[in-house]
C-alpha positions as CSV (number, residue, x, y, z in Angstrom):
1,M,-45.3,3.2,-10.1
2,L,-43.9,3.6,-6.5
3,V,-42.9,-0.4,-6.4
4,L,-41.7,-0.2,-10.0
5,L,-39.0,2.9,-8.9
6,I,-38.3,1.4,-5.5
7,S,-37.8,-2.5,-6.5
8,S,-35.5,-0.8,-9.8
9,L,-33.7,1.3,-7.5
10,T,-33.4,-1.8,-4.8
11,L,-32.1,-4.0,-7.9
12,A,-30.0,-1.6,-9.3
13,A,-28.3,-1.1,-5.1
14,F,-27.3,-4.9,-5.9
15,A,-25.9,-4.7,-9.1
16,L,-23.6,-1.9,-8.0
17,L,-22.5,-4.4,-4.4
18,F,-22.5,-7.2,-7.0
19,W,-19.6,-5.9,-9.4
20,T,-18.2,-3.6,-5.9
21,L,-17.5,-7.1,-4.6
22,V,-16.4,-8.9,-8.0
23,Q,-13.9,-6.4,-8.7
24,R,-12.4,-6.2,-5.4
25,S,-11.5,-9.6,-5.3
26,R,-10.0,-9.6,-9.3
27,F,-6.2,-10.1,-8.9
28,G,-5.3,-8.3,-11.8
29,G,-6.1,-11.3,-14.5
30,C,-3.2,-13.0,-12.5
31,D,-2.5,-15.8,-10.8
32,P,-2.2,-14.0,-7.3
33,L,0.5,-16.8,-6.1
34,D,2.6,-15.8,-9.7
35,W,2.0,-11.8,-8.2
36,L,2.9,-13.1,-4.7
37,E,6.6,-14.5,-6.5
38,D,6.8,-11.3,-8.0
39,F,6.3,-9.1,-6.1
40,S,8.9,-6.9,-3.8
41,A,8.7,-4.3,-1.2
42,A,12.3,-3.5,-2.4
43,T,10.9,-0.9,-5.0
44,Y,9.7,1.2,-2.2
45,R,13.0,1.9,-0.9
46,P,13.2,4.9,-2.9
47,M,11.0,6.4,-0.3
48,E,13.7,6.3,1.8
49,R,15.3,8.8,0.3
50,L,12.9,10.7,-2.0
51,L,12.7,13.5,1.2
52,S,15.9,13.7,2.2
53,D,18.1,17.2,2.7
54,R,20.7,16.4,1.1
55,D,19.9,17.1,-2.6
56,T,18.3,20.4,-1.6
57,A,21.8,21.0,0.2
58,F,23.7,20.0,-2.7
59,L,22.0,22.4,-5.2
60,A,22.0,25.1,-2.2
61,A,25.6,24.7,-2.6
62,Q,25.2,25.5,-6.7
63,D,26.4,28.7,-8.0
64,G,23.0,30.6,-9.4
65,F,20.4,28.6,-7.0
66,E,17.6,30.1,-6.1
67,P,15.0,29.0,-3.3
68,A,12.2,28.5,-5.8
69,I,14.1,25.6,-8.0
70,A,13.9,24.0,-4.0
71,R,10.7,24.8,-3.4
72,R,10.1,23.2,-6.5
73,L,12.0,20.3,-6.1
74,R,10.8,19.8,-2.9
75,R,7.0,20.3,-4.4
76,Q,7.2,17.5,-6.6
77,R,9.2,14.8,-4.5
78,I,5.9,15.2,-2.5
79,A,3.9,14.2,-4.7
80,I,6.0,11.8,-6.3
81,F,5.8,10.2,-2.7
82,Q,2.3,10.6,-2.6
83,S,2.2,8.1,-5.6
84,Y,4.5,6.1,-3.6
85,V,2.2,5.7,-0.8
86,A,-1.1,5.1,-2.7
87,G,0.8,1.7,-5.0
88,M,2.1,0.9,-1.2
89,I,-1.5,1.4,0.3
90,R,-2.6,-0.6,-3.0
91,D,0.0,-3.3,-3.4
92,F,-0.8,-3.5,0.6
93,H,-4.5,-4.2,-0.4
94,R,-3.2,-6.9,-3.3
95,L,-1.0,-8.7,-0.5
96,L,-4.6,-9.0,2.4
97,R,-6.5,-10.2,-0.8
98,V,-3.9,-12.9,-1.9
99,A,-3.0,-14.1,2.0
100,R,-6.6,-14.5,2.3
101,F,-7.2,-16.3,-0.7
102,I,-4.0,-18.6,0.4
103,A,-5.9,-19.5,3.9
104,V,-8.8,-20.3,2.2
105,Y,-7.5,-22.7,-0.7
106,S,-5.6,-24.3,2.4
107,T,-5.6,-27.9,3.7
108,Q,-4.3,-26.4,7.1
109,D,-6.0,-25.3,10.3
110,Q,-5.8,-21.8,9.2
111,T,-7.3,-20.0,13.0
112,P,-4.7,-18.0,13.7
113,F,-4.6,-16.4,10.7
114,A,-6.9,-14.3,11.1
115,S,-5.4,-12.5,14.4
116,S,-1.9,-11.8,12.7
117,L,-3.8,-10.4,10.1
118,W,-5.4,-7.7,12.0
119,R,-2.6,-7.2,13.8
120,L,-0.5,-6.4,10.7
121,R,-2.8,-4.7,9.1
122,W,-3.0,-2.2,12.2
123,S,1.0,-1.5,12.3
124,F,0.8,-1.0,8.4
125,Y,-2.5,1.3,8.5
126,R,-0.6,3.2,11.7
127,S,2.7,3.3,10.0
128,V,0.5,4.9,6.9
129,I,-0.9,7.1,9.1
130,A,2.1,8.8,11.5
131,V,4.1,8.7,7.4
132,E,1.3,10.8,6.2
133,I,2.1,14.0,9.7
134,R,4.9,13.4,9.4
135,V,5.2,14.9,5.7
136,A,2.9,17.4,7.1
137,L,5.1,18.3,9.8
138,S,7.5,17.6,7.0
139,V,6.5,20.4,4.4
140,A,6.4,22.9,7.8
141,G,10.3,22.9,8.4
142,I,9.6,20.7,10.9
143,G,11.5,16.7,11.8
144,T,12.1,14.5,8.9
145,V,9.7,11.5,7.0
146,N,11.1,7.9,8.7
147,T,9.2,5.2,6.0
148,R,11.7,2.0,7.0
149,P,8.5,0.7,9.1
150,L,5.9,1.7,6.8
151,I,7.9,-0.1,4.4
152,A,8.8,-3.3,7.1
153,A,4.6,-3.7,7.5
154,V,5.0,-4.3,3.5
155,E,7.8,-6.5,4.1
156,R,6.4,-8.6,6.7
157,L,3.0,-8.6,5.4
158,H,4.9,-10.5,2.4
159,V,6.6,-12.9,4.3
160,Y,3.3,-13.9,6.0
161,A,1.6,-14.3,3.1
162,E,4.4,-16.2,1.2
163,S,4.5,-18.8,5.0
164,L,1.4,-19.6,4.2
165,I,1.6,-21.0,0.5
166,P,1.8,-25.0,0.9
167,A,5.4,-26.4,0.4
168,T,4.3,-28.7,-2.4
169,A,2.6,-25.4,-4.2
170,I,5.9,-24.0,-4.4
171,E,8.0,-26.9,-6.0
């Protein structure tokens, strides 16, 4: 009985692991090269002004302004900003998968690929952490949030992934 229970648990663990690996390798039912061609980091540009104080300053100059309005607007914008960050992280990981996909099927030697990918990955993660810290400080009224390094890291990976595509695949 105990052997059957252990075997069942082991089988369930392997099934879960297999399912997770299959899910990670999916491209959402589309061709990774098509997705890469359609991707644009410009969709994240609104993040640059989302947490700007200009709109709050404009509201403060209007008749009937109440600080509660500014606080509610700030909370909503932070929530939208966090959605952008989550989407950017998701797209960054998808770009990583596409870049690996291209490298695996490339006929050229992709030895320098791994080290470049690690540098790009750590640059992005550092930028995410820096932005999250700046958002927290911004909520406390300290400093502003600069998203340009984060967007630039996604753009670099996008350009790098596109550079891996052989010229014959583009035509």
